[in-house]
Every structure is written in structure tokens, then in C-alpha cells.
N, C-alpha and C positions, 0 to 999 in steps of 0.2 A: 252675880250677874252673868248674863249668857256672853260665852266667848266665841262662839260658830266655828271652834276648832274641828279639823277632821278627826274622825273617830274610826280607828281601824279594827275595832274588836268585833268578835262574833257575839252576837245577842240573840238570846232566846226570846221570843215575844209570844207568852201565853195568851190563850185566848185572842188570837191576832185577827179573827174575825168580826170581833165586837167593836163598840165604838170608840173605846181608847185604844185597844190593841193595833186595830187596822192604822190608826193615827200614827201612833208611836213608829210602828213598822216603816211605815212611809218616811217619816223624818230622820230616822235612824239611816235608814239606806241613802237618803240624800246627804247626809254627812260622812258617807263613806262606809259605815259599818257593814259586817256580812250578816244579814239578817236572816235568823229561823223562824219563820212565821207559824207558831205551833197552833194547830185547830185539830177537830176531829177528822176532818176530810181533807185537810192541805197535804202539800208535799212533806212537810215534818208534823208527823202525827203526834198529836198531844191532847189528852182528854183528861180532865180533872177526876172523871170517874172511873178512868182505867189506869191505875199506878203503874201499870207496865210500860205504858208509853213515855213515862217522865224520864228515865235513865238515857234512852237513846236520845231523846231531844236534847239533853243536857250535855252529852258528850262532848268535849272539845269547846264548850262555849265559854267565854271570858265573863259574861255578864247575863242577866235575866230580867225582865219586866215580869212581875207577878200580877195578873189579874184574877183572882180565884172566883170562879162561878158555883153557886149562885151568888153569895156573898159571904164576906168573913164572919158576919154574925150568924151564920148558918150552923145548924148542927153538923158536925164532922169537920168544920173548917180548922180548929186547933190541931186536930190529928193529921189532917192533909198537910198543913203547913210544917209541922215538926218532921214529916216523913219527906216532903219536897225539899226543906233545908238541908237535911241530913244528906240526902242525893246530891244537891248542888256543892256542897262542901267536899264530897268525896271524888266528884267529877272535876273539882279545880277551878269552880265559879268563884270569882273573887269580887263581884259587885252585883247586888240585888235592888231593884227597886219595887217596892210594894205598893198597890194601889188600896187605899183603906177609906173607909168612911168616916165621915167627920162625926164625933159625938155618938160613937157608937161603943159603949163600953165592952160589949161583948167581942167585938172585932180586936179590942187591945189584946186580949189573951192569945189570939191567932198570931198578932204582930210579934208578940213576945215569944211564941213557939218557934217562928220562922227566924227570929233573930238568935235565939240559943242554938237551934240545930245548924243554922247556916255559919255559925262562928266556928264551928268544927272543934277538933281537940289539939290544944297545942299552940304555942305563939306563931302568928303569921300564917296560921292554917285557916281555911275558910273564907266566907265571904263577908264584907261589910254591907249592912244593911240600911237603906234609906226608905222611909214611910212617907208615902203622899196621902195625906188624908183630904179628901174632896167632898165640897158640898154637893147637893143635888144638882145633877146635870141639866143645863139648857136643852140639850139635844134629845132629853127624854120626851121632849114635847113635839120634836120633829121625826125622830128615827127611833124611838122607844116606846114604852107601854103606853104612852098618853098621845101618839101620834094619831091613832085611829080616831079617839074624840075629837082632837083637834079638826080633823078633817071633816067630822060631822058636825061641827059648831058648838062642842060642849066639851070642857075639860071637868071630869068628875074626879074627886079626890077627897080623902080623908084629912085635909088639912086646916080645916077651918078657916079663921082670918089670918093664920100664922104666915109671916114673911120669911123668905128663904133668900140667901144671896147666891143664885143660880151661878155655877161656873160653866164657862164655854168649854166644851171638851177639847177644842183647838189649844186654848190656853193650858188645859192641864197636860195634854201630850207633850207641849213645848216644855213644861216644868218636868217631866217624866224624863224626857230626853237629855235635858240639861244634866240631870242626875246620874243618869247612866254614862254621859260623855265627858263630863268634867269631874275633877278632883275637889274634894273637901265637902261632899255630902254624905259620906258614909257616916252611920250613926245618928242621923238627923230626922227629925221629922217635921215635914213641911205640910201646914194646913192651909189649904187653898181654896178661894171662894171668888166669886165675882165682886164687882166694887161696891154694891150696896143691896140691902136686902129689899126683895119685891114681893109682893102678896100675889096669890094665885088669881086675884080677880083682876091685879094691874097686867099679870102675864097673860091673861085672856084678852084684856084690853090692847095691849101692845101687839098681839098676833092678828087681832082683829083689824087695827090701824094699818100693819103691814100689808096684810093679804086682801084689805079691802072687803071682807065678808065678815059676818056675825060670829063670833066666838064669845061664850060666856062660859062663866065658872060655877059649879055647883058643888058645894060642900056637902059630903055625906058622912054618916058614922063610920066607925071602923067595920062593923058587921054588915052594913049594907054594902061597903066596899069588897069586901071578902065575897059576898053573895054575886057582887058583879063579875068578880074575876073567876068565880066558878062558872058563871054563865058563859065565859069566855073560853072554858075548856081546862082551867087549871084543876088539879086536884084539891078537894076541899081543904087538906091540911096545908098545902103549900099557899093556898089562897089565904087561910087564916094566918099564916104566918108572916106573909107578905103585908098583908094589911095591918097587923099588929106591928112590925116594923116602920113601915110609913108613918102610922100614926104616932109612934115613939120618936121617930127622928124629927118631925115635924110639929112638936109641942111646944115649940119656942126656944130651945135651949140651943139651937143651932143659928138662931136669927141673926147674929152679929157677922159682920164681914172681917176678914183678915186681910194682911198686908203680903201673904205668902207668894203669891204670883210675882209681885214686884220685886221682893227681896231675892227671888231665884233668876228672874229674869231681866230686872232692871226696867221694867215698864209695867203699865197698869193693866188689870184684866178688861175684857171686852165686856160692856154692860149688855143686860138681856135685850134693851130697845136695840142696839146695833145687831145683835145676834138674829131677832126677828126681823128687823129691816132686810137683812140679806138673806135670809132664809126664805121668808114668805114675800118679800117684795123685790128681791132681786137688786139690792142697793146696799148701801150703808148709812148708818144715821150718826 
């Protein structure tokens, strides 16, 4: 349960300009931490594609939030996590929280690589790792890859009629900050979701209700979605990989909700309906 204690650590936040990193950095700063907001263009330069930027960003940090781009299931993620974990241990980092995908078997290998490398060599050396495995973000519809479609009145996605317990990224950020600020989370895996599964057709209906304009869901096959992404300018290989990943994640095996948010924070997660009402309607439901 959250304690809201002050946090005097120096914390590296990777991908700090992203949906989760920005929120984590803001919350850590509000709790008194010294935040190094790592990004490709920020004051603390950090680029997952440039390993030379990792060590300077880690130097002197007590803890780190790791949000790997593009995804822990992507090719090269295992090697990147191993190298980052080794550097973190060498630079005296003692606490790491890793954002991972829920129900991604390939991502587990990257989790394990970071856990082993960050542990260091010898008793008491290295960092303790907490893994936060999250469901699909509610904010993907407002500030992510689906936002343009929402603005145009149509959510196109290869999810069929599968329901997903979408998590509000604000809840996710609160969980991450608690694992970094409070003791007792090292070695744990927290699986966090929203309060109940919601189908994409219901998502579109909630957004339409909140915004007061038509929004519909159109299910498409994986190949058609890959073509759509290519049309938006993504390289064909990346588009095919993303379409395959989404199809795999949204095949029904992640449809159940968990109590992860409540176990960490002592409160229920926000519903998609409440998120939609605040985001598109200006209020709360």
C-alpha cells in the first residue's frame, strides 16, 4: 500500500518523454527525488539505440525506471537489457523498476537478462529488480498510435471481439513510483490492469459517449493492419512485426483483470469509462 513518503534518491527515468516516463518523472519529482529525465534530446541524454549514452546517465544514480523502446519483445531487447543491467550494477544503482508487457513470453527473456545482469557479482552488489507487467494502455487511444483514428471517428485494430482490461497510464505511473520509492518490491513481479475487460467496440462507444461525436470500431486482419501501418510511413518489416505483436497480445489470453494496482496502491484502478469521460468529456464518471 502506498505510503507517500519523501524520496531523496537520484533516479534515472529512461524514455522520459514517453507516455509512462513523463508521468513517472513528474511523480518522482513531486515526492522529492532528484530526477534524471533521460531522452534523446533532453538534458540527460539517453538513447536506447546509442549505448554510449547509458553509462553517463547512470553515473551517480541510486535507482532507475526502465522503459525499453520499442518493446521488450523486440529483437535485440535481451542483449540491451543485459548490457544495461551490467552498467547499472557497475555504477552502484540499487533499485530498478522495469516496464514489461503482460502476457509477452518473449519479454520474459529480456526481464530475466536484466535481473541477472543487474544483480552484479557478489553478495550485496548490484540492483534489485521489480517488474511491472502492464496491460494495453488506455492512453493509446488519446496520445498513442490509435489517437488519429479516434480523431477521425474510427478505431481500426486487429483485435477481433477480444476484450482487454485497459490500464490508465496514470495508475501505472503511480505503481512504478511506489516500487521505486518504497521498500519491499525488489524481486517482485506486479501485473497491473484496469478493473475489468472492455471490448474495442465498447471502447469506441465510451469515447463516442464522452466526446459527443461518432466513433466506431473496425476489426481488421493482421495483414491488413500491417498494410495500414505501412501507409502511415512505417517500414514494412516494423509494420509486420507490430501487427503480429498486437494480434498475439489480443488473442484473448490477456483478457482477465488483476488486482495488481490495488495490491501496490491500496485502491482500485480507474475504469476506461472514467478515463474516457475525463479525456474527451472534461469530467469524471
